[in-house]
C-alpha positions as semicolon CSV with decimal commas, in nm:
position;residue;x (nm);y (nm);z (nm)
1;M;8,511;5,960;12,241
2;R;8,880;5,976;12,326
3;A;8,970;5,839;11,981
4;F;8,777;6,124;11,822
5;F;8,986;6,388;11,999
6;E;9,307;6,197;11,932
7;G;9,208;6,196;11,565
8;I;9,165;6,573;11,573
9;D;9,503;6,600;11,747
10;Y;9,669;6,388;11,481
11;L;9,508;6,586;11,199
12;F;9,627;6,922;11,324
13;V;9,966;6,830;11,470
14;H;10,092;6,584;11,211
15;I;9,917;6,691;10,890
16;L;9,796;7,052;10,888
17;F;10,082;7,204;11,089
18;A;10,360;7,001;10,925
19;P;10,453;7,284;10,683
20;L;10,486;7,523;10,977
21;D;10,730;7,282;11,144
22;F;10,938;7,303;10,827
23;F;10,943;7,683;10,846
24;R;11,031;7,671;11,217
25;A;11,335;7,455;11,143
26;L;11,425;7,676;10,848
27;E;11,431;7,986;11,068
28;L;11,761;7,880;11,220
29;K;11,921;7,890;10,874
30;N;11,755;8,188;10,706
31;W;11,506;8,419;10,877
32;W;11,385;8,585;10,554
33;T;11,295;8,256;10,388
34;A;11,128;8,120;10,701
35;N;10,894;8,419;10,709
36;I;10,787;8,390;10,345
37;I;10,423;8,335;10,447
38;T;10,428;8,662;10,639
39;W;10,582;8,846;10,344
40;I;10,316;8,705;10,110
41;F;10,038;8,829;10,341
42;I;10,203;9,170;10,369
43;I;10,218;9,198;9,989
44;I;9,852;9,092;9,957
45;C;9,745;9,349;10,218
46;C;9,945;9,624;10,049
47;A;9,790;9,541;9,712
48;A;9,439;9,537;9,862
49;T;9,497;9,873;10,032
50;W;9,630;10,024;9,709
51;Y;9,325;9,895;9,516
52;W;9,087;10,028;9,781
53;I;9,245;10,375;9,775
54;K;9,236;10,373;9,394
55;Q;8,864;10,293;9,401
56;L;8,800;10,569;9,655
57;K;8,966;10,818;9,419
58;V;8,753;10,693;9,127
59;F;8,430;10,740;9,324
60;K;8,538;11,083;9,446
61;A;8,624;11,193;9,090
62;N;8,278;11,085;8,967
63;N;8,106;11,258;9,261
64;D;7,953;10,924;9,361
65;D;8,095;10,962;9,710
66;N;7,827;11,097;9,943
67;Q;8,005;11,255;10,240
68;D;7,697;11,423;10,381
69;T;7,667;11,356;10,753
70;T;7,290;11,315;10,716
71;A;7,330;11,025;10,475
72;H;7,192;10,794;10,745
73;S;6,875;10,865;10,933
74;F;7,034;10,800;11,273
75;L;7,290;11,081;11,213
76;S;7,033;11,357;11,158
């Protein structure tokens, strides 16, 4: 059973987290490059938020947006 957990340890520490060790060492040289993963996620979240707001405007323009407070039976 111990070998099983050591295998999990090896998988995560030496294989899956190896790229993060690279970024940790890179942070001492250039902070902006080391945080590239964070910047990518920020860009993805901004794009998703923009798309969501755009879709809300489309539904509101078509009057498909039901903002009646009695839209659900538990609110009436």
